N, C-alpha and C positions, 0 to 999 in steps of 0.2 A: 602596472599602473605607473604613470609618470607624473610627478609633481614638479611644476615649474612656475617661475614668476611671470613668464610671458610666453607667447606663442613660439617665438624663435627658439627659446631654450627647450621647449617641449618637442619641437620638430627635430632639433639637433640630438636630443636624448633618444627619441624614437628611432632615429637612424642607427644608433649604436646597439639596439636590441637585436640579439641573435636567437632565433627560435630553432630548436632541433626537435625532430620527431623520432619516436621509437616505433619500429615496425611491430605491430601486434597481430596475433592470429584473429581471423574473422570468426566470430562466434555468433550464430544466428538463432539458436534454440536453447531452451532450458537444458535439454539433454547434453548438448555440446558444452554448455557452461559447467555442468556437473562433471563431465568427462575431463575437462581441462582445469578443474578446480578454480574456476574464474568466478569469484563472488565479491560482492561489496561487503566488506567487513563492517558489521553493525555492533557497536559496543554499548548502546544504551538499551536497557531492558526494563520493562515495568512488570514486576512480579508481585502477585498478591494472592495468597491462598494456595491450596493444593489442587492442581489441575486434574490429576488422575482421580482424586476423591470426588471432585465436583462432577466430572463426567460419569462416574459410577452412580451418582445420585440422580442423574437426569432421566426424565421420562422418555425423551427422544434425543438421539444423537444422529446428526446427518454427516455422512462421510462420503468422500469421493474425490475426484480430480476435476479441476476447472482449467480449461485451456482457452487462451485468447491469442490472436495473432500478434497484436502489438505489445510493446513492452512499456507503454506509458505508465502503467500502474506501478512500476518500480520507483518512479520519482514523484508521482503526484502526491501521494500521502500514504501514511501507514493506516490501514483500515482496522477499526475496532468497532465492535457492536455489543450491545447489552440488551437482552430481551427480558422485559419485566411483565409477567402474567398479571392481569388485572381481574378482580373478582366479578366484574360486570360482563356478563354474556360472552365469556371466553376471549375478551379483548387482550391485546398485547401492546405494551408500550416499548418502542424500540429507540434506544439511544445509539446513534451511529455517526461515525466520523465521515460519512460519505459526502461527496459533492452532488449527489443525485438522490435526495430523500424520496422523491416520488417513485423512482424505480426500485429503491430498497423496499418501500411499502408494498409495491406490487409483487415483488419476488417473495417477500416474507409471507404475504397472503397466499400466494400460489403454493409455496412449499408446505405451509401449515394447514391449508384448507380453511383458513379464516377469511371472512369477507374483508375487502380492502378498508372499508370504513371502520373496522374494528382494530386496525393496525395503526 
């Protein structure tokens, strides 16, 4: 960023900027990132409760691997969701940080076998 009192000063200062680049390895997959120990260091954590204990008490735990071609999910948002069972007809209230609540509703309904209108 250049701060100047006028356009001439800004242009003169911009001409004095020297940008240098460092050659980095091309990493295209998650596996390559793991192999090269290439990670974004994340230092902020939200921790509340005992995760292992909570999973042990769950009626259903879904596990697996999700793959997607793009990496836009790295910078869009950190995704968090909370499912709250409701006593009315097997309904679920979902609190999610998603940018696409309709798709979240459809996927939760598909995975749980509950009608969309009850999610």
